[in-house]
N, CA, C and O of each residue as an XYZ file, in Angstrom:
400
protein
N      21.840    -17.982    -45.678
C      21.063    -17.788    -46.739
C      19.761    -16.601    -46.532
O      19.358    -15.642    -47.191
N      19.341    -17.310    -45.128
C      18.010    -16.429    -44.826
C      18.519    -14.912    -44.647
O      17.775    -13.946    -44.817
N      19.999    -14.808    -44.252
C      20.342    -13.693    -43.707
C      20.616    -12.888    -45.078
O      20.287    -11.702    -45.079
N      21.057    -13.305    -45.975
C      21.489    -12.509    -47.385
C      20.142    -12.007    -47.818
O      20.184    -10.823    -48.153
N      18.931    -12.581    -47.909
C      17.601    -12.692    -48.635
C      17.397    -11.395    -47.817
O      17.481    -10.300    -48.373
N      17.130    -11.515    -46.507
C      16.855    -10.275    -45.604
C      17.525     -9.335    -45.949
O      16.838     -8.370    -46.284
N      18.817     -9.161    -46.027
C      19.639     -7.819    -46.531
C      19.189     -7.352    -47.722
O      18.747     -6.236    -47.998
N      19.363     -8.432    -48.488
C      18.885     -7.829    -50.087
C      17.259     -7.314    -50.076
O      16.867     -6.658    -51.042
N      16.562     -7.547    -49.242
C      15.238     -7.153    -48.894
C      15.058     -5.291    -48.472
O      14.541     -4.280    -48.949
N      15.831     -5.698    -47.324
C      15.942     -4.352    -46.761
C      16.788     -3.196    -47.463
O      16.522     -2.028    -47.181
N      17.950     -3.541    -48.504
C      18.334     -2.728    -49.268
C      17.571     -2.064    -50.431
O      17.522     -0.883    -50.775
N      16.875     -3.390    -51.037
C      15.696     -2.955    -52.054
C      14.567     -1.993    -51.306
O      14.219     -1.022    -51.978
N      14.059     -2.115    -50.229
C      13.449     -1.080    -49.593
C      13.822      0.213    -49.145
O      13.027      1.135    -48.962
N      15.259      0.267    -48.942
C      15.545      1.236    -48.808
C      16.022      2.341    -49.979
O      16.303      3.539    -49.940
N      15.971      1.306    -51.064
C      16.499      2.008    -52.704
C      14.832      2.737    -53.241
O      14.656      3.836    -53.768
N      13.883      1.781    -52.917
C      12.493      2.463    -53.059
C      12.188      3.679    -52.357
O      11.810      4.709    -52.916
N      12.388      3.519    -50.927
C      12.199      4.745    -50.016
C      12.886      5.986    -50.684
O      12.359      7.096    -50.755
N      14.199      5.641    -51.192
C      14.993      6.855    -51.487
C      14.531      7.481    -53.092
O      14.522      8.609    -53.585
N      14.217      6.304    -53.519
C      13.739      6.893    -54.925
C      12.167      7.965    -54.748
O      12.067      9.055    -55.311
N      11.127      7.391    -53.908
C      10.004      8.152    -53.651
C      10.262      9.129    -52.996
O       9.367      9.969    -53.081
N      11.398      9.524    -52.133
C      11.648     10.512    -51.534
C      12.155     11.410    -52.184
O      11.681     12.527    -51.976
N      13.301     11.297    -53.214
C      13.355     12.530    -54.243
C      12.695     12.476    -54.845
O      13.278     13.046    -55.767
N      11.501     12.166    -55.340
C      10.379     12.410    -56.085
C       9.750     13.098    -55.526
O       8.984     13.601    -56.348
N       9.526     13.551    -54.393
C       8.309     14.172    -53.546
C       9.375     15.591    -53.218
O       8.887     16.570    -52.654
N      10.600     15.578    -53.563
C      11.239     17.113    -53.300
C      11.028     17.651    -54.716
O      11.907     18.489    -54.917
N      10.309     17.533    -55.678
C      10.077     18.023    -56.985
C       9.615     19.316    -56.700
O       8.574     19.222    -56.050
N      10.014     20.778    -56.954
C       8.878     22.158    -57.129
C       8.701     21.889    -58.148
O       9.536     21.216    -58.752
N       7.443     22.346    -58.794
C       6.673     22.426    -59.885
C       5.536     23.575    -59.953
O       4.504     23.401    -59.305
N       5.699     24.682    -60.683
C       4.459     25.968    -60.394
C       3.546     25.397    -61.097
O       3.692     24.916    -62.221
N       2.355     25.440    -60.309
C       0.822     24.738    -61.116
C       0.345     26.178    -61.781
O       0.004     26.186    -62.964
N       0.332     27.097    -61.190
C      -0.232     28.139    -61.839
C       0.628     29.376    -62.468
O       1.505     29.931    -61.806
N       0.323     29.735    -63.722
C       1.144     30.701    -64.216
C       1.324     32.008    -63.501
O       0.711     32.193    -62.449
N       2.178     32.995    -64.030
C       2.461     33.880    -62.943
C       1.092     35.171    -62.800
O       0.678     35.960    -61.950
N       0.727     34.709    -64.387
C      -0.577     35.859    -64.739
C      -1.355     35.924    -63.871
O      -1.662     37.036    -63.441
N      -1.998     34.606    -63.263
C      -3.016     34.409    -62.292
C      -2.632     34.309    -60.835
O      -3.294     33.846    -59.906
N      -1.187     34.947    -60.828
C      -1.116     35.280    -59.357
C      -1.152     36.819    -59.091
O      -0.127     37.499    -59.038
N      -2.447     37.324    -58.923
C      -2.441     38.553    -59.114
C      -3.585     38.953    -57.664
O      -4.393     38.130    -57.233
N      -3.418     40.317    -57.111
C      -4.176     40.321    -56.003
C      -5.038     41.985    -56.720
O      -4.387     42.998    -56.977
N      -6.581     41.864    -56.914
C      -6.950     42.814    -57.774
C      -8.087     43.461    -56.278
O      -8.057     42.760    -55.267
N      -8.771     44.422    -56.259
C      -9.464     45.320    -55.281
C     -10.715     44.770    -55.691
O     -10.941     44.667    -56.897
N     -11.439     44.453    -54.965
C     -12.791     43.934    -55.018
C     -13.772     45.051    -55.000
O     -14.589     45.175    -55.913
N     -13.712     45.965    -53.870
C     -14.540     46.660    -53.821
C     -13.965     48.211    -53.315
O     -12.773     48.486    -53.448
N     -14.884     49.128    -52.759
C     -14.144     50.414    -52.895
C     -12.898     50.385    -51.667
O     -13.075     49.631    -50.710
N     -12.030     50.969    -51.713
C     -10.887     51.083    -50.739
C     -11.241     51.001    -49.218
O     -10.923     50.161    -48.377
N     -12.081     52.256    -49.117
C     -12.841     52.161    -47.386
C     -13.454     50.939    -46.797
O     -13.781     50.912    -45.611
N     -13.651     49.707    -47.772
C     -13.985     48.341    -47.398
C     -13.024     47.727    -47.118
O     -13.183     46.876    -46.243
N     -11.582     47.889    -47.746
C     -10.401     47.181    -47.574
C      -9.516     47.686    -46.527
O      -8.487     47.042    -46.321
N      -9.756     48.785    -45.797
C      -8.941     49.493    -44.488
C      -8.714     48.484    -43.224
O      -9.610     48.313    -42.398
N      -7.384     47.795    -43.130
C      -7.295     47.232    -41.954
C      -7.056     47.897    -40.649
O      -6.108     48.679    -40.589
N      -7.793     47.691    -39.586
C      -8.122     48.810    -38.286
C      -7.707     47.775    -37.093
O      -8.038     46.593    -37.000
N      -6.871     48.562    -36.185
C      -6.543     47.610    -34.975
C      -8.080     47.551    -34.023
O      -8.911     48.445    -34.184
N      -8.256     46.741    -33.329
C      -9.533     46.346    -32.848
C      -9.358     46.384    -31.459
O     -10.274     46.841    -30.775
N      -8.038     45.864    -30.781
C      -7.749     45.905    -29.479
C      -7.387     47.292    -28.996
O      -7.122     48.219    -29.762
N      -7.392     47.380    -27.594
C      -6.640     48.656    -26.670
C      -5.177     48.890    -26.945
O      -4.538     47.914    -26.551
N      -4.371     49.865    -27.499
C      -3.001     49.721    -27.468
C      -2.463     48.744    -26.664
O      -1.740     47.900    -27.194
N      -2.687     48.700    -25.461
C      -1.918     48.217    -24.343
C      -2.131     46.649    -24.442
O      -1.356     45.978    -23.760
N      -2.771     46.193    -24.953
C      -2.742     44.690    -25.278
C      -1.993     44.397    -26.240
O      -1.637     43.221    -26.319
N      -1.536     45.339    -27.234
C      -0.681     45.072    -28.362
C       0.853     45.286    -27.609
O       1.764     45.090    -28.413
N       1.225     45.575    -26.507
C       2.031     46.196    -26.247
C       3.358     44.697    -26.044
O       2.828     43.602    -25.852
N       4.660     44.710    -26.085
C       5.476     43.693    -25.864
C       5.900     44.060    -24.439
O       6.266     45.211    -24.197
N       5.864     43.192    -23.565
C       6.375     43.185    -21.899
C       7.914     42.320    -22.040
O       8.300     41.614    -22.972
N       8.599     42.664    -20.767
C       9.560     42.086    -20.661
C       9.521     40.581    -20.336
O       8.464     40.353    -19.748
N      10.214     39.529    -20.477
C      10.432     38.656    -20.217
C      10.899     38.462    -18.816
O      11.879     38.989    -18.289
N       9.962     37.542    -18.241
C      10.232     37.432    -16.421
C      10.506     36.088    -16.436
O       9.591     35.473    -16.983
N      11.567     35.256    -15.983
C      11.902     34.155    -15.905
C      11.214     33.493    -14.845
O      11.184     34.031    -13.738
N      10.570     32.223    -15.074
C       9.931     31.411    -13.873
C      10.561     31.218    -12.743
O      11.777     31.381    -12.844
N      10.187     30.934    -11.722
C      10.785     30.841    -10.254
C      11.272     29.528    -10.406
O      11.148     29.087    -11.549
N      11.874     28.660     -9.447
C      12.021     27.515     -9.169
C      11.052     26.658     -9.186
O      10.942     25.637     -9.865
N      10.280     27.151     -8.339
C       9.069     26.429     -8.009
C       8.214     26.117     -9.375
O       7.898     24.982     -9.731
N       7.955     27.105     -9.946
C       7.045     27.442    -11.285
C       7.914     26.114    -11.915
O       7.244     25.083    -11.985
N       8.986     26.043    -12.269
C       9.919     25.436    -13.051
C       9.569     23.928    -12.748
O       9.263     23.058    -13.564
N       9.694     23.821    -11.288
C       9.825     22.114    -10.918
C       8.045     21.779    -11.354
O       7.700     20.607    -11.502
N       7.272     22.646    -11.484
C       5.667     22.131    -10.970
C       5.619     22.064    -12.532
O       4.948     21.162    -13.034
N       6.218     22.865    -13.264
C       6.286     22.189    -14.653
C       6.923     20.854    -15.171
O       6.388     20.235    -16.092
N       8.087     20.412    -14.561
C       8.457     19.363    -14.970
C       7.939     17.979    -14.651
O       7.918     16.985    -15.377
N       7.405     18.178    -13.044
C       6.426     17.381    -12.611
C       5.217     17.074    -13.351
O       4.561     16.035    -13.289
N       4.933     18.433    -14.287
C       3.706     17.990    -15.076
C       4.233     16.776    -16.341
O       3.824     15.685    -16.737
N       5.114     17.498    -16.590
C       5.605     16.651    -17.391
C       6.013     15.292    -17.645
O       5.944     14.562    -18.633
N       6.473     15.156    -16.431
C       6.645     13.603    -16.196
C       5.306     12.772    -15.351
O       5.297     11.584    -15.030
N       4.533     13.495    -15.183
C       2.918     12.712    -14.577
C       2.366     12.557    -16.556
O       1.924     11.527    -17.066
N       2.564     13.762    -17.205
C       1.804     13.371    -18.621
C       2.869     12.105    -19.330
O       2.420     11.143    -19.952
N       4.016     12.299    -19.136
C       4.599     10.861    -19.877
C       3.865      9.965    -19.404
O       3.003      9.382    -20.062
N       4.202      9.684    -17.825
C       3.541      8.259    -17.206
C       2.502      8.050    -17.695
O       2.318      6.939    -18.192
N       1.576      8.929    -17.723
C       0.310      8.598    -18.202
C       0.286      8.024    -19.578
O      -0.379      7.008    -19.777
N       0.957      8.591    -20.546
C       0.698      8.675    -22.099
C       1.264      6.726    -22.005
O       0.625      5.793    -22.492
N       2.541      6.625    -21.271
C       3.199      5.010    -21.474
C       1.843      4.412    -20.807
O       1.333      3.580    -21.556
N       1.199      4.592    -19.725
C       0.028      3.399    -19.484
C      -0.979      3.460    -20.436
O      -1.549      2.546    -21.031
N      -1.121      4.672    -20.499
C      -2.257      4.340    -21.848
C      -2.182      3.573    -22.675
O      -3.071      2.749    -22.890
N      -0.747      3.685    -23.563
C      -0.283      3.044    -24.650
C      -0.063      1.437    -23.844
O      -0.015      0.506    -24.649
N       0.012      1.219    -23.017
C       0.656     -0.332    -22.559
C      -0.539     -0.981    -22.269
O      -0.670     -2.201    -22.370
N      -1.649     -0.019    -21.819
C      -2.684     -1.009    -22.014
C      -3.247     -0.817    -23.104
O      -3.883     -1.864    -23.226
N      -3.478     -0.169    -24.048
C      -4.085     -0.254    -25.085
C      -3.451     -1.630    -26.134
O      -4.103     -2.309    -26.927
N      -1.872     -1.734    -25.777
C      -1.435     -2.945    -26.402
C      -1.935     -3.819    -25.885
O      -2.777     -4.379    -26.587
N      -1.746     -4.346    -24.603
C      -2.328     -5.009    -23.967
C      -4.092     -5.588    -24.162
O      -4.500     -6.722    -23.913
N      -4.672     -4.749    -24.529
C      -5.937     -4.796    -24.708
C      -5.926     -5.617    -26.221
O      -6.473     -6.703    -26.415
N      -5.295     -4.956    -27.065
C      -5.063     -5.527    -28.553
C      -4.689     -7.137    -28.359
O      -5.236     -8.099    -28.897
N      -3.670     -7.119    -27.491
C      -2.814     -8.644    -27.573
C      -4.140     -9.560    -27.058
O      -4.465    -10.592    -27.644
N      -4.686     -9.160    -26.161
C      -6.082     -9.988    -25.330
C      -6.735    -10.407    -26.428
O      -6.901    -11.597    -26.698
N      -7.137     -9.454    -27.115
C      -8.122     -9.740    -28.136
C      -7.716    -10.158    -29.445
O      -8.659    -10.164    -30.237
N      -6.739    -10.470    -29.873
C      -6.204    -10.790    -30.950
C      -6.651    -12.584    -31.071
O      -6.280    -13.249    -32.039
């Protein structure tokens, strides 16, 4: 009996979630099209876009594949970050359980 009640509650929650999710997918225009125009504010000279960097800074260069050592160091850094995050998470959980 308890299992059936739990199953009905789960199905009800999933149904509510589905209804809310479908309601969030509606797209409605807020502003009429006539109000979505770009108008000039000042003289044209003030609205000119100019590059501020040197041309060499805007060049796209060839992709260089990282070396095996660089990949190994990157992977080791990811592992250290993951272990540190897990330790902090477990420490925070332990602190919360001790203080409750």
